[in-house]
C-alpha positions as CSV (number, residue, x, y, z in Angstrom):
1,X,-14.5,-4.8,-130.1
2,X,-16.8,-5.3,-132.5
3,X,-20.6,-3.7,-131.5
4,X,-23.8,-4.6,-132.8
5,X,-27.2,-3.3,-133.2
6,X,-29.9,-4.0,-131.4
7,X,-31.5,-7.2,-131.3
8,X,-35.3,-6.4,-132.6
9,X,-36.6,-7.2,-128.8
10,X,-34.8,-4.7,-127.6
11,X,-35.2,-2.2,-129.8
12,X,-38.9,-2.3,-128.5
13,X,-38.2,-0.5,-125.0
14,X,-37.0,2.6,-127.1
15,X,-39.9,5.2,-128.1
16,X,-38.0,5.4,-131.7
17,X,-37.3,2.1,-132.2
18,X,-33.6,1.9,-130.6
19,X,-32.3,4.0,-133.7
20,X,-28.3,4.2,-133.5
21,X,-27.9,1.9,-130.7
22,X,-25.7,-0.9,-130.0
23,X,-23.9,-3.3,-127.7
24,X,-20.6,-5.2,-127.6
25,X,-22.1,-8.7,-127.1
26,X,-25.1,-10.7,-128.1
27,X,-27.0,-11.0,-125.1
28,X,-27.8,-14.1,-123.1
29,X,-31.0,-15.6,-123.6
30,X,-34.0,-13.5,-122.5
31,X,-37.1,-11.7,-123.0
32,X,-38.6,-8.5,-122.7
33,X,-41.0,-7.5,-119.5
34,X,-44.6,-6.5,-120.1
35,X,-46.9,-4.8,-117.4
36,X,-49.7,-7.1,-116.5
37,X,-52.8,-4.9,-117.8
38,X,-54.9,-6.5,-114.6
39,X,-52.2,-5.1,-112.2
40,X,-51.8,-2.0,-113.8
41,X,-55.5,-1.1,-114.8
42,X,-54.3,1.0,-117.3
43,X,-55.2,-1.5,-120.1
44,X,-52.2,-3.1,-122.8
45,X,-49.4,-1.1,-122.9
46,X,-47.8,0.0,-126.0
47,X,-44.3,-1.1,-125.1
48,X,-42.7,-3.6,-122.9
49,X,-41.0,-2.2,-119.6
50,X,-37.7,-3.8,-119.7
51,X,-35.7,-6.7,-120.7
52,X,-34.4,-9.4,-118.3
53,X,-32.5,-12.8,-118.6
54,X,-33.3,-16.0,-118.3
55,X,-30.4,-17.5,-116.0
56,X,-28.1,-15.3,-113.7
57,X,-25.6,-13.4,-115.3
58,X,-21.8,-12.5,-113.6
59,X,-20.6,-9.2,-112.6
60,X,-18.3,-9.0,-115.3
61,X,-21.5,-9.1,-117.3
62,X,-22.9,-6.8,-115.6
63,X,-20.3,-3.9,-115.8
64,X,-19.9,-4.3,-119.4
65,X,-23.4,-3.6,-120.0
66,X,-23.0,-0.6,-117.4
67,X,-19.9,0.4,-119.7
68,X,-22.3,0.3,-122.8
69,X,-24.5,2.6,-121.3
70,X,-23.8,5.8,-123.1
71,X,-24.1,3.3,-126.4
72,X,-26.9,1.5,-126.0
73,X,-29.3,3.5,-123.8
74,X,-29.8,0.3,-121.6
75,X,-29.2,0.7,-118.0
76,X,-28.4,-2.7,-116.4
77,X,-30.1,-3.8,-112.9
78,X,-29.4,-7.1,-111.4
79,X,-32.7,-8.6,-110.5
80,X,-33.8,-10.5,-107.2
81,X,-36.8,-12.9,-108.1
82,X,-37.4,-14.2,-104.8
83,X,-40.6,-12.9,-104.8
84,X,-41.5,-12.6,-108.7
85,X,-42.5,-9.9,-109.3
86,X,-41.2,-9.8,-112.6
87,X,-42.0,-12.9,-114.7
88,X,-45.8,-12.2,-113.7
89,X,-45.6,-8.2,-114.8
90,X,-46.2,-6.7,-111.2
91,X,-45.1,-3.5,-112.5
92,X,-46.8,-0.1,-113.4
93,X,-44.0,1.8,-115.7
94,X,-44.5,5.7,-116.1
95,X,-43.6,8.5,-117.6
96,X,-39.5,9.7,-116.4
97,X,-40.5,13.1,-117.5
98,X,-42.7,13.2,-114.5
99,X,-39.7,12.9,-112.0
100,X,-39.1,16.2,-113.2
101,X,-41.7,17.9,-111.1
102,X,-40.3,16.5,-107.8
103,X,-37.3,17.4,-105.9
104,X,-35.8,15.5,-102.9
105,X,-36.3,18.2,-100.3
106,X,-40.0,18.2,-101.3
107,X,-40.2,14.4,-100.7
108,X,-38.6,14.5,-97.6
109,X,-40.7,17.4,-95.9
110,X,-43.9,16.1,-97.2
111,X,-43.2,12.6,-95.7
112,X,-41.4,14.1,-92.4
113,X,-44.8,16.1,-91.5
114,X,-47.2,13.5,-92.3
115,X,-45.2,10.6,-90.2
116,X,-44.9,13.0,-87.5
117,X,-48.4,14.1,-87.4
118,X,-49.1,10.8,-86.6
119,X,-46.5,9.5,-84.5
120,X,-46.9,9.7,-80.3
121,X,-45.0,12.1,-78.9
122,X,-42.6,9.5,-77.2
123,X,-41.6,7.8,-80.6
124,X,-40.1,11.2,-81.6
125,X,-37.2,9.9,-80.1
126,X,-36.4,7.9,-82.8
127,X,-35.9,11.1,-84.7
128,X,-33.5,12.9,-82.4
129,X,-31.7,15.5,-82.4
130,X,-34.5,16.6,-84.7
131,X,-37.8,15.6,-83.3
132,X,-40.6,17.0,-85.1
133,X,-38.4,19.6,-87.3
134,X,-37.2,18.2,-90.8
135,X,-33.7,19.3,-90.9
136,X,-33.8,19.1,-95.1
137,X,-31.2,17.3,-97.6
138,X,-27.7,16.7,-96.4
139,X,-25.1,18.6,-98.4
140,X,-23.1,16.5,-100.8
141,X,-20.6,14.0,-100.4
142,X,-16.9,14.2,-101.5
143,X,-16.0,11.6,-104.2
144,X,-14.0,8.9,-102.6
145,X,-13.9,6.7,-105.8
146,X,-15.2,7.2,-109.6
147,X,-19.4,6.4,-108.8
148,X,-19.1,3.5,-112.2
149,X,-16.3,1.5,-110.7
150,X,-18.3,1.7,-107.5
151,X,-21.1,0.6,-109.0
152,X,-19.2,-2.4,-110.7
153,X,-18.0,-3.3,-107.4
154,X,-21.2,-3.7,-105.5
155,X,-22.7,-5.5,-108.8
156,X,-19.8,-7.8,-108.0
157,X,-21.4,-8.3,-104.1
158,X,-24.7,-8.8,-105.5
159,X,-23.9,-10.9,-108.2
160,X,-22.8,-13.6,-105.9
161,X,-26.6,-14.3,-104.9
162,X,-26.9,-15.5,-108.5
163,X,-29.2,-12.6,-109.8
164,X,-30.5,-12.4,-113.8
165,X,-29.8,-9.1,-115.5
166,X,-32.4,-6.7,-116.5
167,X,-32.0,-4.1,-119.2
168,X,-33.9,-1.1,-118.9
169,X,-34.2,1.7,-121.5
170,X,-33.3,4.8,-119.3
171,X,-30.8,8.2,-119.8
172,X,-29.6,7.3,-115.9
173,X,-30.3,4.8,-113.2
174,X,-32.4,6.6,-110.8
175,X,-34.8,6.6,-114.2
176,X,-35.2,3.0,-114.5
177,X,-36.9,2.8,-111.4
178,X,-39.8,4.6,-112.9
179,X,-39.5,3.6,-116.5
180,X,-39.7,-0.2,-115.7
181,X,-41.9,0.3,-113.0
182,X,-41.0,-0.8,-110.0
183,X,-43.2,-1.4,-107.1
184,X,-40.7,-2.0,-104.1
185,X,-41.7,0.6,-102.0
186,X,-45.5,0.5,-102.6
187,X,-46.1,-0.2,-98.9
188,X,-44.6,3.4,-97.7
189,X,-45.5,5.6,-100.9
190,X,-48.0,4.7,-103.5
191,X,-46.2,6.5,-106.4
192,X,-42.7,5.8,-107.3
193,X,-42.1,8.7,-109.6
194,X,-41.1,11.1,-106.3
195,X,-38.7,8.6,-105.0
196,X,-37.2,8.2,-108.6
197,X,-36.4,11.9,-107.7
198,X,-34.8,11.4,-104.8
199,X,-32.7,8.7,-106.1
200,X,-31.4,11.5,-108.9
201,X,-30.5,13.4,-106.0
202,X,-28.1,11.2,-104.4
203,X,-26.8,10.4,-107.8
204,X,-25.4,14.1,-107.7
205,X,-25.1,14.4,-104.2
206,X,-23.2,11.1,-103.7
207,X,-22.0,9.7,-106.9
208,X,-24.6,7.0,-105.8
209,X,-25.9,4.5,-108.6
210,X,-29.1,1.8,-109.0
211,X,-27.4,-1.6,-109.0
212,X,-30.3,-3.9,-107.8
213,X,-33.7,-4.5,-107.3
214,X,-36.2,-6.8,-105.7
215,X,-39.9,-7.0,-105.0
216,X,-39.6,-4.7,-102.2
217,X,-35.5,-3.8,-102.1
218,X,-33.4,-1.7,-103.6
219,X,-29.4,-1.3,-103.3
220,X,-27.7,1.6,-104.5
221,X,-23.8,1.9,-104.5
222,X,-22.2,5.3,-103.3
223,X,-18.7,7.0,-104.2
224,X,-19.2,9.9,-101.9
225,X,-20.9,8.0,-98.6
226,X,-20.5,10.7,-95.3
227,X,-17.6,10.2,-93.3
228,X,-18.1,12.1,-90.1
229,X,-20.6,11.4,-87.5
230,X,-22.7,14.8,-88.3
231,X,-22.8,14.5,-92.3
232,X,-24.2,11.1,-91.4
233,X,-26.9,12.3,-89.3
234,X,-28.6,14.2,-91.6
235,X,-28.3,11.7,-94.4
236,X,-29.8,9.5,-92.3
237,X,-32.7,11.4,-91.5
238,X,-33.3,11.1,-95.5
239,X,-33.2,7.4,-95.5
240,X,-35.8,7.5,-92.8
241,X,-38.1,9.1,-94.9
242,X,-37.3,7.1,-97.9
243,X,-37.2,4.1,-96.1
244,X,-38.9,4.4,-92.6
245,X,-38.1,0.4,-92.1
246,X,-34.6,1.2,-92.4
247,X,-34.7,2.9,-89.3
248,X,-37.7,2.0,-87.3
249,X,-37.1,-2.2,-87.7
250,X,-33.0,-1.8,-87.6
251,X,-30.8,0.3,-85.1
252,X,-34.2,2.1,-84.0
253,X,-33.2,5.3,-84.3
254,X,-31.0,8.0,-86.6
255,X,-28.6,8.2,-84.5
256,X,-27.5,4.1,-84.2
257,X,-28.5,4.4,-88.2
258,X,-26.2,7.2,-88.8
259,X,-23.3,5.1,-87.1
260,X,-23.8,2.4,-90.0
261,X,-23.6,4.5,-92.8
262,X,-20.2,6.5,-91.9
263,X,-18.6,5.6,-95.4
264,X,-20.1,2.5,-96.6
265,X,-20.5,2.4,-100.1
266,X,-23.2,0.5,-100.3
267,X,-27.2,2.0,-99.2
268,X,-29.3,-0.9,-98.8
269,X,-33.1,-0.4,-98.8
270,X,-36.0,-2.9,-97.9
271,X,-39.6,-2.1,-97.4
272,X,-41.8,-4.4,-95.2
């Protein structure tokens, strides 16, 4: 298959102008997405945050973009635009280099302490068996499949919802959240950079990949999920600090939530 240089609009996504990067095929109709200065409060952006297709794409098209990520520098996402944050520029891009200043452990500990301090004593039951004591990040999982293959599988599941393609100039999937300026967890954590650090850690420990994002949703593929109750409980504790709504407005406590993620190759999050 012959390859093509990046079109001019995609070159805008890179600080170096996209030098040397290429794609395997021509892209479908679409355009770059700029942050709205009125939303960011930071003035006019120096470059667009990401590119988005005009129409939904197939799972095969997503997988091809994912396969070519090492050559293009563009991480593909399936974008849920039901609440349409993208077209109106409700995004606040950040420098991915800031992610290096945060850790999953630090984020988990801080959130646990802050939330526990505000919770009534009887509400701590939802955090059993840990209660007020943060257990820290879970041990890494064992790969059950190739992470990229699992990402392709999840893309197939999500593509059935007829979602457009997003392309973000990111070296890894977790960084795409910061670079594109996703604000999906705004009601839980005002700054997305520390949350991207958590997702980076999940990439390393559980073979996770960011596949789909929405106004207040996030879909990750998981190649090394927890496979026993104890490990799943530790992962559930991480999920609670990352997205309390998943637990509180879902099963209601860590132990029942943990049962749901044993062996699960997809983690889906939503923030109220």
